[in-house]
C-alpha positions in Angstrom: 21.4 -40.4 -59.1 19.1 -37.6 -58.2 17.2 -39.7 -55.7 20.3 -41.1 -54.0 21.4 -37.2 -53.4 18.4 -36.3 -51.9 18.3 -38.8 -49.6 21.8 -38.0 -48.5 20.7 -34.4 -48.4 17.6 -35.3 -46.4 19.7 -37.7 -43.8 21.8 -34.4 -43.4 19.4 -32.2 -42.4 17.9 -34.8 -40.1 21.3 -35.3 -38.5 21.8 -31.4 -38.3 18.5 -31.1 -36.5 19.1 -33.8 -34.1 22.6 -32.3 -33.3 20.9 -28.9 -32.8 18.3 -30.2 -30.7 20.7 -32.0 -28.5 22.9 -28.9 -28.3 19.8 -27.0 -27.0 19.0 -29.5 -24.6 22.4 -29.3 -23.2 22.6 -25.7 -23.2 19.2 -25.8 -21.2 20.4 -28.1 -18.8 23.9 -25.9 -18.5 21.7 -22.9 -17.6 19.4 -24.6 -15.2 22.6 -26.0 -13.4 24.1 -22.5 -13.4 20.9 -20.9 -11.7 20.2 -23.8 -9.5 22.0 -22.2 -6.4 19.7 -19.2 -6.7 16.5 -21.4 -7.6 16.9 -23.7 -4.5 17.7 -20.7 -2.3 14.4 -19.0 -3.8 12.3 -22.5 -3.3 13.6 -22.8 0.3 14.1 -19.5 1.8 11.4 -17.4 0.0 8.4 -19.4 -1.6 8.3 -22.1 0.9 8.1 -19.7 3.8 5.7 -17.6 2.0 3.3 -20.4 1.5 3.9 -22.1 4.9 3.0 -18.7 6.7 -0.4 -18.6 4.7 -1.2 -21.8 6.0 0.0 -21.0 9.6 -2.3 -18.0 9.5 -5.1 -20.5 9.4 -3.8 -22.4 12.5 -3.0 -22.2 16.1 0.8 -22.8 16.2 3.3 -22.0 19.0 6.6 -24.0 17.9 5.8 -26.5 21.0 2.8 -28.0 19.7 2.0 -29.0 16.1 -0.3 -26.7 14.1 -3.9 -27.0 14.4 -6.5 -25.7 11.8 -8.8 -23.2 13.3 -9.9 -21.5 10.0 -10.3 -17.6 10.3 -10.2 -17.4 14.1 -6.7 -15.5 13.9 -8.0 -13.0 11.5 -11.1 -12.7 13.7 -9.1 -12.3 16.7 -6.9 -9.5 15.3 -10.2 -7.6 14.2 -10.7 -7.4 18.1 -7.4 -6.7 19.4 -7.1 -3.1 20.3 -3.1 -3.4 20.2 -3.3 -4.3 16.5 -5.4 -1.2 15.6 -3.1 0.9 17.7 0.2 -0.6 16.0 -1.7 0.0 12.7 -2.3 3.7 13.3 0.9 4.2 14.6 2.3 2.7 11.1 0.1 4.9 9.1 0.8 8.0 11.1 4.5 7.2 10.4 4.0 6.7 6.6 1.6 9.4 6.0 4.3 12.0 7.5 7.6 10.4 6.7 7.0 9.3 3.1 6.0 12.8 1.8 8.8 14.6 4.0 11.5 12.4 3.0 10.6 12.7 -0.8 10.5 16.6 -0.4 13.8 16.7 1.4 15.5 14.3 -0.7 14.3 16.0 -4.0 15.6 19.2 -2.8 19.1 18.2 -1.9 19.3 16.2 -5.0 18.2 19.7 -7.2 21.1 21.4 -4.9 23.7 18.7 -5.8 22.9 18.8 -9.3 24.0 22.4 -9.6 27.6 23.2 -10.7 29.5 24.3 -7.7 32.7 23.8 -6.1 33.3 20.8 -3.8 30.3 19.1 -5.1 31.7 15.5 -4.8 32.3 16.2 -1.2 28.9 17.3 -0.7 27.5 14.4 -2.7 29.7 11.9 -0.3 28.7 13.8 3.0 24.7 13.4 2.1 25.2 9.8 1.0 27.3 8.4 3.9 24.6 8.2 6.7 22.7 5.8 4.0 25.6 3.2 4.4 25.4 3.3 8.2 23.6 0.3 9.5 20.0 0.8 11.2 21.5 -0.5 14.5 24.5 2.0 14.7 22.2 4.9 13.6 19.6 4.1 16.3 22.2 4.3 19.1 23.4 7.4 17.7 20.1 9.0 17.9 19.4 7.9 21.2 22.2 10.2 22.4 20.9 13.0 20.1 17.2 12.6 21.7 18.6 12.2 25.3 16.9 14.8 27.4 19.8 15.0 29.9 22.6 15.1 27.7 21.3 14.7 24.2 22.8 17.3 21.4 19.7 18.5 20.2 18.3 19.3 23.6 21.1 21.2 24.5 21.2 23.2 21.2 17.3 24.0 21.8 18.0 25.2 25.2 21.0 27.3 24.0 18.7 29.3 21.9 15.9 29.4 24.6 13.5 27.1 23.3 11.7 24.4 25.4 13.2 20.9 25.0 10.4 18.2 24.1 10.9 14.6 25.4 11.4 13.0 22.1 11.5 9.4 22.6 10.2 9.6 26.1 7.1 11.5 25.3 3.9 9.7 24.0 3.4 12.8 21.8 6.7 13.4 20.4 8.0 9.7 19.9 6.4 9.2 16.4 7.7 12.9 15.5 11.2 11.7 16.5 11.3 9.0 14.3 9.8 10.8 11.2 12.6 13.2 11.8 15.0 10.8 12.4 14.0 9.1 8.9 15.4 11.9 7.2 18.9 10.7 8.3 18.9 8.1 5.7 17.6 10.0 2.6 21.0 9.7 0.9 20.1 6.6 -1.1 16.8 8.2 -2.5 19.2 11.4 -3.2 21.4 9.6 -5.5 18.4 8.1 -7.5 16.9 11.4 -7.9 20.3 12.7 -9.0 20.6 10.4 -11.6 17.2 11.3 -12.8 18.1 15.1 -13.0 21.1 14.4 -14.9 19.2 12.3 -17.5 16.9 15.6 -18.3 17.8 16.8 -21.7 20.0 20.4 -21.4 18.0 21.5 -24.6 14.7 21.7 -22.7 16.2 24.2 -20.2 17.7 26.3 -22.8 14.3 26.5 -24.9 12.8 27.5 -21.4 15.5 30.0 -20.6 15.0 31.5 -24.2 11.2 31.7 -23.7 11.6 33.7 -20.5 11.0 30.9 -18.0 12.3 31.6 -14.7 14.0 29.0 -12.3 10.7 28.2 -10.5 8.7 27.7 -13.6 11.5 25.4 -15.3 11.4 23.1 -12.3 7.9 23.0 -12.2 7.2 22.7 -16.0 10.4 20.6 -16.8 12.2 18.9 -14.0 9.3 17.5 -12.0 7.6 16.1 -15.2 10.5 14.6 -16.7 11.6 13.0 -13.4 8.1 11.9 -12.4 8.9 8.2 -13.2 11.8 8.5 -10.7 9.7 10.0 -8.0 7.0 7.3 -8.6 9.6 4.5 -7.9 10.8 6.3 -4.8 7.7 6.9 -3.4 6.5 3.3 -3.8 9.7 2.2 -2.2 9.0 4.5 0.4 5.8 3.4 1.1 6.8 -0.3 1.3 9.7 0.5 3.5 7.8 2.6 5.9 4.9 0.0 6.4 7.7 -2.4 7.5 9.2 -0.1 10.1 10.9 -1.9 12.5 14.7 -1.9 13.3 14.8 1.7 14.9 11.7 1.2 17.2 13.1 -2.1 18.3 16.4 -0.7 19.0 15.2 2.6 20.7 11.9 2.2 22.3 10.6 -1.5 22.3 7.1 0.0 21.6 7.1 2.7 24.5 6.2 4.8 26.0 2.9 3.5 26.6 2.6 1.6 23.0 3.0 5.1 21.3 5.8 3.7 19.2 4.4 0.1 18.8 4.6 -0.3 15.2 3.0 -3.0 13.2 6.2 -4.9 12.3 7.3 -4.5 16.1 4.0 -6.1 17.4 4.3 -8.8 14.8 7.8 -9.5 16.1 6.7 -9.7 19.6 3.7 -11.9 18.6 6.0 -14.3 16.9 9.3 -14.5 18.6 8.5 -13.1 22.2 5.0 -14.8 22.7 5.5 -17.6 20.3 1.9 -17.0 18.8 3.3 -18.0 15.2 -0.3 -18.5 13.8 -1.4 -15.1 15.0 2.0 -13.5 13.6 1.6 -15.1 10.3 -2.2 -13.6 10.1 -0.7 -10.4 10.9 1.9 -10.7 8.1 -0.7 -11.6 5.5 -2.7 -8.5 6.4 0.2 -6.3 6.4 1.1 -7.9 2.8 -2.3 -7.1 1.3 -2.3 -3.7 2.8 1.1 -2.9 1.0 -0.2 -4.5 -2.1 -3.6 -2.3 -2.2 -1.6 0.7 -1.4 1.1 0.2 -4.0 -1.5 -0.5 -6.7 -3.8 2.4 -5.6 -0.5 4.8 -5.9 0.6 3.0 -9.2 -2.9 3.3 -10.9 -3.3 7.2 -9.7 0.3 7.7 -11.3 -1.2 8.0 -14.6 -2.2 11.4 -13.9 0.9 12.8 -13.1 3.8 10.6 -14.3 5.1 11.4 -17.6 7.3 8.9 -19.6 9.3 10.2 -22.5 8.2 7.3 -24.7 4.7 8.5 -24.5 3.3 10.5 -27.6 
């Protein structure tokens, strides 16, 4: 009798295991079906172009004819292309000045918006609105602001007796013009900083006030360290975005005057879609990818010296 009970119990366990496995299998299939639109889109529009561009970077490809394998010739040609180096210099110039300046300005605005003052919601809205304006629309607006004949900025400078530079029409001022323009869209970064600031414990500030720390000391010793992970995130995102700076230069200057605003991404676009040198442009894209990867890794590795995480002991 006991043996029959054990046999029935064993068959019941096996049946439950089989049912659980079948249910788990159905759940997996259902899960894959739910994510299949994203997965197919990722394969078709992200992974395949990513790998295809790597292959094309080793070929001579111009859409009209089929790709011809040429090895490292595209990369070797890039090393001897003066405009390639000039576009890289322009991009690095823009990155070196725009990222720190945007970081400082956005952080200062966030500190001001974190204060308890009247009309704070209105101020936050005003500073964030430019971030939702499309790049093309803002570029057209800044074309008018920088116009040397009837632009608002030059008119304001002449009104106070200051000389008006050529801005977008000057070889020396076109890159500073884009750097100045980059401050227009710091609203999104301000919102991220503001979220980080509101996560800082009030008890830390109260303890610092009791110890006699002034506002500057509280900012340096408490605020900056506590939001340092947020600063790191915004700096990395700013670096990635600045290396891919394209739309404003394409709409406003087309790389001029005298290639002074020929940024890397703009030159890449011209090679790919104006001159149809897709293999050459693919090699440029991979060099840009490697450059962004190296800079990001270096910044992230160096962050251990100044970034503080609350979970660290």
